[in-house]
ZAMISE-649824 format. One line per 8 residues: number of its first residue (from 1); for each residue x, y, z of N, C-alpha, C. Coordinates in steps of 0.001 Angstrom, whole numbers. Atoms other than C-alpha are relative to their C-alpha. Example, Ala and Ser with C-alpha at 12.3 -4.5 7.8 and 13.67 -1.06 7.14 Angstrom:
1> 890,-1190,0,12300,-4500,7800,900,1200,0  -820,-1190,-60,13670,-1060,7140,-770,1090,730
END
This chain:
1> -623,-1042,-608,-12429,157355,-154315,909,1198,-351  -21,-1041,1119,-12009,160799,-155502,1852,595,206  -966,-754,-335,-8259,162448,-155474,-324,1636,457  254,-1491,-913,-8608,165688,-153373,1025,1160,-1545  -702,-1210,686,-7868,168602,-155712,808,1423,323  -1377,-570,-735,-5299,170820,-155466,-938,1418,358  318,-1337,-558,-7396,174147,-154990,-1400,-300,900  1356,473,-1181,-10378,172002,-152793,388,522,754
9> -378,-392,-1668,-10264,173337,-149290,-89,-1161,1342  -412,708,-1296,-9180,171484,-146081,-1280,-141,711  1578,48,-1040,-12320,172456,-144389,-1187,512,-445  693,-637,256,-15676,173488,-144549,-61,1606,845  244,-1639,-704,-16831,177186,-143732,-274,-205,1464  -3,586,-1421,-16341,178003,-140113,-1492,263,285  1051,-132,-136,-19832,179305,-140142,-780,-1416,184  1040,1368,-197,-20666,175639,-140370,222,-692,1658
17> -224,315,-1192,-19447,175138,-136708,-809,-506,1061  1365,242,-1264,-21424,173683,-133593,262,1146,974  138,-1477,-1366,-22515,176034,-131049,255,-1106,1109  -574,-197,-1329,-22086,173349,-128318,609,-1825,-543  -967,-377,-644,-19359,171849,-127919,719,1605,-1208  -180,-906,1214,-18650,175547,-129374,1351,150,-719  -1253,-399,890,-16686,176223,-132128,805,-1298,-946  -260,1292,457,-16286,172446,-133360,-404,-388,-1136
25> 468,-257,1099,-16150,172443,-136696,604,-1496,-1064  -233,1414,607,-13892,168700,-137920,891,-540,610  -602,1286,-159,-12657,165763,-137360,1002,-1123,-734  -892,355,1518,-9587,163651,-139038,1164,732,-624  -943,-753,939,-6747,164989,-141174,1007,-68,737  -1304,-173,-384,-3067,165558,-140462,255,1220,816  -112,-1621,-576,-966,168440,-138969,1334,227,-808  -626,-784,963,661,169125,-142300,452,988,277
33> -178,-1216,-329,2420,172200,-142461,-1347,706,-512  1325,-258,1121,-362,172634,-145525,-776,266,452  1118,501,-838,-2648,171689,-143513,-209,965,1075  -274,-637,-1523,-2094,173614,-140250,-210,1837,-923  74,-1485,477,-1351,177251,-142702,-1634,33,-51  454,-68,371,-4390,176752,-144267,-1601,166,986  555,-420,-1847,-6374,175946,-140607,-96,1417,-252  151,-745,-641,-5079,179274,-139301,-149,1466,-1068
41> 550,-695,735,-5473,181294,-142569,-2024,59,215  1666,528,353,-9499,180339,-142331,-466,202,1586  38,-64,-1384,-9248,181076,-138097,-492,-1406,341  -318,1295,-363,-9188,177678,-137447,1456,-723,467  -1076,631,-612,-7089,175441,-134989,-358,-1320,355  450,1408,-459,-6405,172199,-134136,-57,203,1677  -4,-94,-930,-7277,171002,-130489,-626,-1613,637  419,1582,-459,-7556,167365,-129253,908,-652,1357
49> -842,603,-1201,-6220,165081,-126564,557,-1001,-616  -769,915,653,-3842,162664,-126988,-616,-1316,-480  653,1426,146,-4950,159181,-128631,-1664,415,-605  984,-140,984,-7684,161102,-130214,-184,332,-1225  -612,-591,1673,-8454,161989,-133961,9,1354,487  -151,-1157,71,-7590,165239,-134414,-1518,1075,-706  1578,-523,-258,-10214,167969,-133587,-9,1762,-682  -267,-1463,501,-10437,171807,-135547,-1116,497,609
57> 981,-860,-837,-12341,174452,-133725,100,1413,-412  259,-1429,127,-13575,177845,-134507,-929,663,396  861,-72,-759,-15096,179200,-131571,-578,1266,-571  1214,-1250,215,-17964,182024,-131593,-725,620,1142  -549,-1506,968,-17413,185049,-130437,2177,-874,1005  -1392,528,-74,-13273,184659,-130406,652,1122,836  -353,-989,-556,-11444,186208,-127826,1687,589,-533  -978,-716,739,-8296,188618,-129185,811,1295,662
65> -928,-554,-637,-5599,190941,-128193,537,1258,-1014  -972,-656,395,-4758,194054,-129813,1210,399,389  -1274,-191,-343,-1112,194603,-130010,208,1082,1027  550,-1123,-820,-1845,198295,-128500,-124,-84,1122  883,-43,-969,-3990,197424,-126050,290,-520,841  456,1401,-1117,-2369,194818,-123918,435,1115,1455  -47,-644,-1451,-2514,195888,-120036,1368,-264,871  -1081,58,-1006,350,196489,-117777,-205,779,942
73> 1100,-552,-647,-687,196793,-114515,2047,588,1010  -1178,-545,-778,2089,198811,-111778,807,-1274,114  -1122,1742,-58,3010,195206,-110479,729,-59,-1097  -1033,637,1158,4087,193967,-113578,743,821,-679  -1849,-1094,409,6292,197103,-114921,444,-145,948  -885,162,-1025,7903,196762,-111568,960,-1279,-17  -402,1222,-41,8544,192945,-111956,1273,46,-1514  -936,72,1869,9515,193950,-116014,1619,386,590
81> -1311,-433,-506,12343,196332,-114339,760,-771,830  -684,551,-1144,13347,194469,-111383,579,-1148,6  -109,1554,-79,13201,190798,-112036,741,-497,-278  -1363,557,700,16336,190609,-114012,-359,-1255,-737  449,608,1270,14377,188806,-116762,902,622,-1370  -745,57,1227,15980,188667,-119880,-662,-585,-1299  891,743,981,13832,188130,-123166,442,-485,-1518  -136,571,1056,14588,186143,-126121,-1503,-197,-1189
89> 1065,109,814,12976,185332,-129243,538,-1247,-750  -511,955,1127,13096,182082,-131377,1353,-833,45  -1501,628,268,16303,180949,-129832,-573,-1831,1024  -461,1483,-1435,14908,177500,-127482,-2250,-389,-782  1246,455,452,10986,176874,-129743,-617,-1486,704  554,1298,-495,10529,173229,-128748,206,-197,1202  -436,44,-774,11886,173769,-125856,-1557,694,1044  2164,-456,-591,8522,176065,-125018,-409,-409,269
97> 1155,975,554,6486,173946,-126361,324,-1203,1122  47,1455,-874,7582,170888,-124134,-601,969,1415  -12,-993,-1653,7716,173700,-120706,-1613,375,-281  918,-813,67,3785,174630,-122203,-745,-1572,4  107,1385,44,3419,170771,-122508,-600,-800,1905  -25,519,-1302,4224,169833,-118650,-1365,192,1004  1266,182,-915,1372,169126,-115975,165,1243,801  54,-1391,-1108,199,172208,-114015,-851,-1072,1271
105> 271,438,-1010,-789,172234,-110846,-2074,-247,-300  1069,-280,-69,-4251,173563,-111875,-1137,-21,-1201  744,1264,1065,-4908,171174,-114630,337,-1270,-297  -48,920,284,-5184,167645,-115968,1185,-512,-1030  -1155,-204,1261,-3162,166385,-118626,36,944,-1040  -821,-843,1485,-1788,168220,-122078,-1178,-463,-973  446,191,1314,-3274,168592,-124975,1177,-142,-1181  -1216,-198,541,414,169202,-126206,576,-1433,-174
113> -818,978,5,1365,165938,-127584,993,217,-617  -1072,-93,903,4658,164909,-129082,-387,94,-1245  788,-470,1367,2746,165000,-132499,37,1250,-158  686,-1109,-126,1629,168358,-131505,1423,675,-346  -864,-642,335,5326,169522,-130931,679,-300,-967  -390,863,1309,6691,167709,-133872,-538,593,-1073  900,-459,609,4000,169183,-136106,827,2013,-322  -403,-1581,-147,4744,173212,-134802,1171,8,-12
121> -1411,-711,-25,8474,172848,-134694,-335,232,-1677  -239,184,779,7992,171922,-138368,-454,1563,-581  463,-1294,666,5935,175199,-138904,990,1174,924  -944,-858,-89,8696,177005,-137052,1316,-185,-869  -914,161,895,11436,175304,-139441,-340,725,-1518  627,-53,954,9130,176349,-142087,-96,2104,-91  328,-1134,-433,9153,180387,-140593,-908,1016,44  1367,-370,-496,5676,180444,-139360,-27,21,1467
129> -79,232,-1701,6010,179304,-135519,1127,818,481  -1064,-735,-1168,7735,181628,-132895,-90,-345,1480  110,-97,-1289,8524,181317,-129474,532,1501,659  -457,-981,-454,8761,184544,-127122,628,-737,1571  -501,842,-1235,11203,183251,-123861,543,907,986  -316,-607,-1515,11487,184330,-120472,1309,-269,791  -1143,811,-817,15350,183574,-119099,343,1055,822  -753,-914,-948,16793,184317,-115837,1187,-988,633
137> -953,779,-481,20210,183342,-114522,356,-1347,-1117  -361,1198,1517,20694,181100,-118085,-1399,-791,-207  1129,1068,-81,17069,179123,-117116,-909,741,-598  1007,-1094,660,14484,179720,-119214,-1255,-327,777  989,116,-1200,11483,180224,-116519,-1626,510,-654  1743,-45,548,8447,181295,-118935,-221,552,-1477  212,-154,1405,7320,182121,-122416,-1022,-666,-491  1683,393,546,4508,181535,-124736,1031,-509,-2073
145> -74,-342,1617,4488,180628,-128704,-1086,-404,-873  1481,-155,1033,2160,180925,-131947,626,350,-903  145,549,1724,2011,180828,-135618,-87,1594,-342  182,-812,712,2387,183874,-137639,-147,151,-1257  542,-306,1063,639,184969,-140765,-240,1050,-1464  -70,-1904,413,1384,188198,-142771,104,545,1129  -62,-1304,-1480,443,190849,-139915,-987,-1095,943  872,655,-1239,-1473,188245,-137625,743,-1055,512
153> -709,741,-709,-273,186259,-134594,-1158,-1125,620  1285,473,-488,-2306,183593,-133462,913,-1096,1353  -499,199,-1416,-1288,182799,-129713,-517,-1608,280  552,1241,-454,-1211,179122,-128550,-183,-450,1162  -8,248,-1415,-108,178677,-125171,1284,620,1028  -1181,-821,-592,2525,180159,-122546,322,-993,1360  97,459,-1593,3783,178691,-119326,974,1253,986  -868,-1025,-940,5462,180684,-116179,610,-1361,1065
161> -748,15,-1681,7984,179224,-113545,34,877,987  -25,-1157,-886,8283,182378,-112166,-790,1420,-70  985,-1097,638,5637,184754,-111398,223,751,-1227  408,-730,1878,4588,186613,-114675,1052,-291,-555  -659,400,612,7228,185047,-116361,-526,117,-1564  498,-369,1146,4982,184755,-119446,-761,1336,-269  190,-1155,32,3214,187737,-118602,1342,1275,-987  -1713,-730,1091,6848,189410,-119618,81,-142,-1136
169> -418,574,1356,6765,187747,-123028,-1078,189,-512  1182,-453,929,3749,188354,-124055,-113,1582,83  -74,-1913,-519,3936,192261,-122823,818,210,-1700  -951,65,724,7282,192064,-125064,-34,-431,-1579  517,171,1745,5770,190415,-128328,-1016,1036,-514  1154,-928,97,2748,192987,-128351,821,1201,-407  -572,-1499,-230,5227,195904,-128139,1052,-380,-1306  -1023,258,1253,7123,194180,-130922,-757,83,-1260
177> 714,-142,1113,4096,193323,-133158,-548,1530,15  415,-1248,319,2694,196669,-132677,1099,926,-696  -446,-491,1246,5842,198003,-134579,257,-337,-743  384,205,1788,5462,195860,-136971,-1217,-395,-868  1422,-42,295,2171,196547,-137683,-750,-948,-455  853,1458,-19,641,193091,-136588,-1381,783,548  1181,-474,-485,-3199,193820,-136344,-771,-783,1167  89,714,-896,-3852,191314,-134030,359,-1356,612
185> -377,1291,-575,-3063,188296,-131339,-1352,-404,155  1088,1115,-57,-5268,185546,-131396,-271,-419,1016  -374,586,-1375,-6126,184515,-128097,-935,-1200,114  1051,1104,-107,-8982,181398,-129108,-840,335,524  1077,133,-1264,-11087,181118,-125888,75,740,893  -552,-967,-922,-11845,183621,-123463,623,-988,1714  -238,488,-1654,-10759,183452,-120106,549,1174,869  -237,-1298,-610,-10337,185663,-117103,1652,1077,137
193> -1545,-129,-182,-6459,185559,-117238,412,728,-1255  -297,-554,846,-6195,186875,-120515,-434,1318,-524  886,-1055,-346,-9123,189439,-119882,560,844,583  -740,-1329,-202,-7198,190858,-117850,1609,533,-296  -995,406,-92,-4302,190683,-119482,-428,1875,-1877  351,-1021,582,-6432,193725,-122106,-668,-1422,-1377  486,818,1257,-7626,190708,-124459,-1688,-28,235  1566,336,485,-11563,190605,-125577,-771,-688,-880
201> 448,1215,1134,-13902,188823,-127256,-396,789,-1457  1312,-850,869,-15661,189964,-130411,-564,-1761,-1193  880,969,947,-18177,188096,-133117,845,-1028,-686  -970,1022,983,-16556,185302,-135541,-303,584,-1260  -113,-989,1476,-17692,187092,-138678,1104,1450,85  -1016,-1230,-290,-15689,190244,-137229,1022,-983,-313  -1157,244,527,-12931,188182,-136782,775,-392,-1651  -433,645,1627,-12655,186296,-140053,270,1055,-590
209> -739,-1239,746,-12733,189407,-141559,653,391,50  -1927,-352,6,-10054,191202,-140296,910,-1077,18  -1440,806,452,-8095,187963,-140381,27,13,-1428  -440,603,1224,-8537,187412,-144189,668,1665,-340  -527,-1282,158,-7256,191313,-144349,1598,-558,178  -1573,-221,-663,-4079,190971,-142089,599,-1288,-794  -830,1183,66,-3135,187268,-143343,792,240,-1221  -143,-278,1609,-2935,188625,-147088,1193,1389,172
217> -1313,-1339,-133,-35,191534,-145740,1142,-823,-83  -879,184,85,3258,191276,-146229,397,-1102,998  -815,888,-1305,4723,187838,-144150,1316,139,98  -1263,162,-1085,7556,187721,-141663,640,-850,587  -335,1188,-436,9292,185204,-141975,1024,-7,1472  -969,353,-1304,11072,183214,-138718,1841,-410,-783  -141,-290,-1327,13591,183113,-137235,-40,1735,408  545,-1585,174,12460,187096,-135896,1218,309,1159
225> -816,-979,-721,14777,189369,-134053,-471,1277,224  1038,-964,-781,13301,191791,-131953,516,1424,226  -1147,-1664,-371,14164,195767,-132192,-968,1115,785  796,-1080,-1236,11274,197493,-129952,484,-211,1050  -556,-627,-1713,12369,199063,-126931,-569,-1145,688  907,754,-1268,11492,196670,-123681,-1204,577,796
END
């Protein structure tokens, strides 16, 4: 058995990922802060069901959203003005993760296990993970969480207990990231829901090239305080 050298990579090159299933790159390892940060820096993320080994992915193409290109429909803008929502950031991170993990009518089980909640809470404590929360009348009704490195934000999951509550959180996040000159929001996999909000696909090679620039820009550690206009 050989001890892993400090400089040795955690993962193979993303170009080695499988085409089917799209993006599967590696299996095993742990969810330590060090390994997670190395994964995200290279465009890799964990996604696996409870009880399975950790699976690491880098799909091609990649779904991304430029902070300045988020699409706000007339109906969504009206909800943002009139629904009585209050937006907060980094005040209920674990609560947002648990809400994202709750069973949904349109899906079966969840991949956000207690081990994942614990791992990303460690990232939050280290200043890399963040939650954007939609509150109404003192109740958490929607939100999202993700990871930020340099000027890159990686969206992980979102939830809504009221119509548009997660969309409002995403719009608020995008406006702030644009103010802070973040380059991209990673949306991982292509979905019609994300496309309706302005996200688009791009080849993995283009994504990782841009990523390599953004993660090396100055990091803004958490907890965050938003200062962009609502």
